[in-house]
C-alpha positions in Angstrom: 23.3 19.9 -22.0 20.4 18.9 -19.8 18.2 18.7 -22.9 20.8 16.5 -24.7 20.9 14.1 -21.5 17.1 13.8 -21.7 17.1 13.0 -25.3 19.6 10.2 -24.9 17.7 8.9 -21.9 14.4 8.8 -23.9 16.1 7.2 -26.7 17.7 4.8 -24.2 14.3 4.0 -22.8 12.6 3.6 -26.2 15.1 0.8 -26.8 14.7 -0.9 -23.6 10.9 -0.4 -23.5 10.6 -2.3 -26.9 12.6 -5.2 -25.4 10.4 -5.1 -22.2 7.3 -4.7 -24.2 8.3 -8.0 -26.1 8.9 -9.8 -22.9 5.4 -8.7 -21.6 3.7 -9.5 -24.7 5.3 -13.0 -25.3 6.3 -14.1 -21.8 4.3 -12.3 -19.0 1.1 -12.1 -20.6 1.0 -16.0 -21.5 2.1 -16.7 -18.0 -0.8 -14.5 -16.5 -3.4 -16.2 -18.7 -2.2 -19.7 -17.5 -2.4 -18.3 -13.9 -6.0 -16.9 -14.3 -6.9 -20.3 -15.9 -5.5 -22.1 -12.8 -7.3 -19.5 -10.7 -10.7 -20.1 -12.5 -10.3 -23.8 -12.2 -9.7 -23.7 -8.6 -12.8 -21.7 -8.2 -15.0 -23.9 -10.2 -13.6 -27.1 -8.5 -14.8 -25.5 -5.1 -18.0 -23.7 -6.0 -19.7 -25.3 -9.1 -21.4 -28.7 -9.8 -21.5 -30.4 -13.0 -25.2 -30.6 -13.7 -25.0 -28.3 -16.6 -22.0 -29.8 -18.1 -23.6 -31.5 -21.1 -25.4 -28.1 -22.2 -22.3 -26.1 -21.8 -20.5 -28.6 -24.0 -23.0 -28.1 -26.8 -22.9 -24.3 -26.7 -19.2 -24.4 -26.5 -18.9 -26.5 -29.8 -21.1 -23.7 -31.6 -19.0 -20.9 -30.4 -15.5 -22.6 -31.0 -14.8 -21.1 -34.4 -16.0 -17.6 -33.4 -14.0 -17.9 -30.2 -10.8 -18.8 -32.0 -11.1 -16.0 -34.3 -11.8 -13.5 -31.6 -8.9 -15.0 -29.4 -6.7 -14.5 -32.1 -7.6 -10.7 -32.6 -7.5 -10.2 -28.9 -3.9 -11.8 -28.6 -2.9 -9.4 -31.3 -4.3 -6.4 -29.6 -3.0 -7.4 -26.3 0.5 -7.8 -27.7 0.4 -4.4 -29.5 -0.8 -2.9 -26.2 2.0 -4.3 -24.1 4.8 -3.4 -26.3 3.2 0.2 -26.5 2.9 0.1 -22.8 6.5 -1.1 -22.4 7.9 1.7 -24.7 6.1 4.4 -22.7 7.3 2.8 -19.4 10.9 2.8 -20.8 10.6 6.4 -21.9 9.4 7.4 -18.4 12.3 5.6 -16.6 14.8 6.6 -19.4 14.0 10.3 -18.6 14.1 9.8 -14.9 17.5 8.0 -15.4 18.9 10.9 -17.5 17.7 13.6 -15.2 19.1 11.7 -12.3 22.5 11.0 -14.0 23.0 14.5 -15.1 22.5 15.6 -11.5 24.1 13.0 -9.3 26.9 11.9 -11.8 29.7 13.6 -9.8 28.6 11.7 -6.6 28.2 8.4 -7.9 31.2 6.0 -7.5 33.2 4.5 -10.1 33.5 5.5 -13.6 31.6 5.4 -16.8 29.6 2.2 -17.0 30.0 1.7 -13.4 28.2 5.0 -12.6 25.5 4.1 -14.9 24.9 0.6 -13.3 25.0 1.9 -9.7 22.3 4.5 -10.7 20.2 1.9 -12.4 20.4 -0.4 -9.3 19.5 2.7 -7.3 16.6 3.2 -9.5 15.5 -0.4 -9.4 15.7 -0.5 -5.4 13.5 2.7 -5.3 11.0 2.0 -8.0 10.4 -1.6 -7.5 12.8 -3.5 -5.1 11.8 -1.7 -1.8 8.1 -1.5 -2.4 7.8 -5.1 -3.5 9.2 -6.2 -0.2 5.9 -5.1 1.4 3.5 -5.1 -1.8 4.6 -7.9 -4.1 3.4 -8.2 -7.6 -0.3 -9.3 -7.4 -1.0 -12.8 -9.0 -4.5 -13.6 -10.5 -6.8 -14.6 -7.8 -4.8 -12.9 -5.2 -6.6 -11.0 -2.2 -5.3 -7.7 -0.9 -5.8 -6.2 2.7 -6.4 -2.5 2.9 -8.1 -0.1 0.5 -6.3 1.0 -2.6 -5.5 4.5 -1.4 -3.6 3.1 1.5 -1.8 0.6 -0.5 -0.7 3.3 -2.9 0.4 5.4 0.2 2.5 2.3 1.4 3.9 1.9 -2.0 5.0 5.5 -2.1 6.6 5.4 1.3 8.5 2.4 0.4 9.9 4.1 -2.5 11.2 6.9 -0.3 12.8 4.2 1.9 14.4 2.6 -1.2 15.9 5.8 -2.0 17.3 6.4 1.6 18.7 3.1 1.6 20.4 3.5 -1.9 21.9 6.7 -1.0 23.2 5.2 2.3 24.7 2.2 0.5 26.5 4.7 -1.9 27.8 6.8 0.9 29.2 3.9 3.1 30.9 2.5 0.1 32.5 5.9 -0.8 33.8 6.1 3.0 34.9 2.5 3.3 36.3 2.0 -0.1 39.0 4.7 0.1 40.9 2.0 2.4 39.6 -1.2 1.0 37.6 -1.8 -2.1 36.0 -5.0 -1.1 35.1 -4.1 2.3 33.4 -1.1 0.7 31.3 -3.5 -1.3 30.4 -5.5 1.7 29.5 -2.5 3.9 27.6 -1.1 1.0 25.3 -4.1 0.9 24.5 -3.9 4.5 21.8 -1.2 4.4 19.9 -3.3 1.7 20.4 -6.6 3.8 19.0 -4.8 6.8 16.0 -3.5 4.7 15.3 -6.9 3.4 15.5 -8.6 6.9 13.4 -5.8 8.6 10.7 -6.2 6.0 10.7 -9.8 6.1 10.4 -10.0 9.9 8.1 -6.9 10.6 6.2 -5.9 7.4 2.5 -6.9 7.6 1.0 -9.5 4.9 -0.9 -7.4 2.5 -0.9 -9.6 -0.5 -2.4 -13.2 -0.2 -1.7 -15.4 -3.1 -5.2 -17.2 -2.4 -5.3 -20.9 -3.8 -2.5 -20.4 -6.5 0.3 -22.9 -6.2 3.4 -21.2 -4.2 5.8 -22.3 -6.8 3.8 -20.6 -9.5 3.7 -17.4 -7.6 7.4 -17.7 -6.9 8.2 -18.1 -10.5 5.8 -15.0 -11.5 7.3 -12.8 -8.9 10.9 -13.6 -9.7 10.1 -13.1 -13.4 8.6 -9.8 -12.6 11.6 -8.6 -10.7 14.0 -9.9 -13.1 12.2 -8.0 -16.0 12.3 -4.8 -14.1 16.1 -5.1 -13.4 16.7 -6.1 -16.8 14.9 -2.9 -18.1 17.0 -0.6 -15.8 20.1 -2.3 -17.0 19.2 -1.9 -20.6 18.3 1.8 -19.9 21.7 2.2 -18.3 23.6 0.4 -21.0 21.9 2.1 -23.9 22.3 5.5 -22.1 26.1 5.0 -21.6 26.5 3.8 -25.3 24.7 6.9 -26.6 26.8 9.1 -24.5 30.0 7.4 -25.8 28.8 7.9 -29.5 28.3 11.6 -28.8 31.5 11.8 -27.1 30.3 13.2 -23.8 32.8 13.9 -21.2 32.2 12.8 -17.6 31.3 15.4 -15.0 34.5 15.3 -13.3 36.6 15.6 -16.6 34.5 18.8 -17.5 35.0 20.2 -14.1 38.7 19.7 -14.4 38.6 21.4 -17.8 36.9 24.4 -16.6 39.5 24.7 -13.7 42.5 24.4 -16.0 41.0 26.5 -18.8 38.5 29.1 -17.3 
């Protein structure tokens, strides 16, 4: 049974990963290239004179044709790598999702699609959401405080915090929703709101955007967050679809069948 869950999770990850890789190749990469151009232009305007402008122009004209061909090859290679990386990332998350769903399904609130969506939300909060509250996605030209090993430690620590907050939200909902479902939803959001508020007020500034326009940084970080949320949602949806096609019973129903037909 566990192997079958893993197989469906990996297949769901492949499907979601292809979509995510396409997003990276055709949306994220061009945006990053544009942001790199903006960052380089800002550096040049601050630190470079224009004395060698004419010479650079002549050299640029001679290299133009070769540069276009190299750029086309580079773009194709980057797109291929992006899609491949997206598939690998989707497979990893799909496998994690399947294992977690197999173990935690009885404890998740709701039924069917709702259980999968709750788990996907918890996964996003743990892997990306909570860590990004302290270590947001880095933009070109940004500067970072602390050394890489410490930043990795902070990221892993925030993943643990995210998992704890997600667990607390589920438990609070299950206790309160028995009396009032809407109140359960509101109280389930309280641990997440508290996490966001506390990190906004108390977390140190680790990533500085540098001279990049604030609006561009906001768009980049927002798209990054939305893409990861969409990836988790796609994995959950594909996994449920594959489970339905395989006619897999829920854990609760399997337990009831064992009790009635030992």
